[in-house]
N, C-alpha and C positions, 0 to 999 in steps of 0.2 A: 800507200804505206805497205800493203802486203807484198808488192813486187820488190820494193827496196829491202824489206826485211828478209825476204826469201833469198835474194842474191847475196846479201851480206852473210847470211847463215851458211850458204853453200861455199862462199869464198873463204870463210874463217874456219872451215872444218878441220884444217890442219894448222891453224894459228897456235903458236906455242902458249900464249897466255890464256886463250879461250879453252884449250884442251887441258891446261894445268888446272883450271877451275873445274872442268867437267871432263875427266879423262875417259869415262865410259860414253860411247857414242849415243846410247839411249838418253843419258842425262844431258849431253850436249844438245841433241836435237829437240829435247823437251824444253830446255831452258833458254837456249840462245835467242830464239825469237823475242822472248820477253826482254832479255838483256839488251838487244839492239833497240827495241822500242823505248826502253827506260833510259838507256845511255845516250842515244842519239836521235830519238824520235822527234825531239824539238826542232830538228832541222827541217822536217816536213812542214811543221806549223809556221816556221819562220820563212819558208820559201827558199831555203838554202841547201836543199837536197838536190843533187844532180843525178839524173838517171839517163842511161843510154836509151835511145829511142825504142829498142827492142827489149828493154828491161834486163839486159845481160850484164849490166854493171851499175853500180851506185857509189856515190861519194856523199857522205853525210857530214856537212860542215855546220859548225855553230858560229854565228856571227859574234862580233865583239860584244861583250857584256852578257852573253848567254852561257850558262854553265852546263856541263854534261851531268846527267844523272842525279847525283845527290843522294838523299836518304833512301829513295826507292831502289837505287842500284845497290847501295850498302845492304839494305834489307834482303834483296834478292840473293846476293852472294852469301849472306849469313844463313839463309834458308836452304840454299841449293848446292853450294860449292862443296867439293870434297873436303870433309871436316879437317883432315890433317894438313890441308893446304890453305885453309882459311886465314890463319894469322899472317902468313907470308903474302897472301893476296891483298888483304886489307892494308898492310904496311906498304906494299907496292903502290896501291892507289893513293895513299897519303903522300908518298914521295912524288908521285906523278903530279899531284896538285901543287907541290912546291916548285916544280920546274916551269909551270905555266908562266909566260911573260906577265909582268905587272902592267905593261902598257896594253892598250886595246889591240886585240888580235883575232884573227879567224882561226878556229880550231877544227882540224880535220879529225873528227871523232872516229870515222870508219870509212874505208874505201875498199871495194872489192869487185871482182868480176866472176861470173859463172866459170867454174874450173874448165869447162869445155872450150871457152874462148880466151882464157888467160894467155897473155903473150901476144895478142892480136892488136893491141893499141887502145883498147876500150878504156882502161884505167888512165892511160896517158891523156886521152882526149878529155876525160872528165876532170883530170888534174889541170890541164891547160885552161879549160873554161873557168874553173873556180879561181885559179891564180890570176887570170886576167882581171877578175873582179877585185881581188886583193890589190893588184898593182894599180888599178884605176882609182882606188881609194887611198893608196899610199899606206896600206896596212900590212902588218906582220902576218905570217901564216905559221902555225905551230901544229905539231903532231907528235905522237909517240909510236914506236914500233917495237914489237917483240920478235919480229921475223927478220933476221939478218939479210935474207935475200931481197928484202924491199929497200934496204939502205941505198944501193946504187941508183935505183929508180928515183927515189926522192932527191938524191944528190944531183941528178941530171936536171931537176926542176929548181935547183938552187937552195935546197934545204941543207943545213949543216948540223951534224951531231953536236949537241951542246953539253952532253953529260951522259951519265949511265946510272941506271937504277938497278940494283941487284939486292934482293932481300931473300935470305934463306935459300930454299929450293925453287923459288919462283923464277920463271924465265927472265933473262936480262931484258930490260926495257931501255930503249934509246930515245930520249927526247930530241927533237929536231926543230930547228927554227929557220925560217926563210924571211929575209928582208925584202921589202917591195922593190920591184925593178922599175926603172924609168924607161918606158917603151922607146923613147927617142935615143936613149943611151945604150941600152942592152940589146 
């Protein structure tokens, strides 16, 4: 858990949504580790967290039927987010929940690589491993991103933008869905 949390905290240091919540670096570094554990820590308990062998990357997936965060995340944001951003953040989270597919799906809560190795394929390898599992189960994969630079990467793996979430001054979130692939066909 500590390695997964650390690499996600490092990777998300410039994430538009995380930094909207905690624009001051001190606040971000103080709060983001708890946010990662509360939002996606269940992936470790479920055995659905993927880590690079050297801990330079992590992908925290939640399996079908398992929800991210909940009341603990809501409480954390209410207590720590920049007060003038709180209403926009909470409304964004509510809308994010509305975009989740109704059918069983794997949810990519967070993925990231240590900034010093970003662009070297670690995230892609983590994504391929997890998506192979989704495909073998015939399951949907779902994520949201606030970072427009990530969209082409996700599209290369078959994700499609299915909407847009824009609330007040909060960063635009893009929900993305990937249908399972048939290995014999694709």
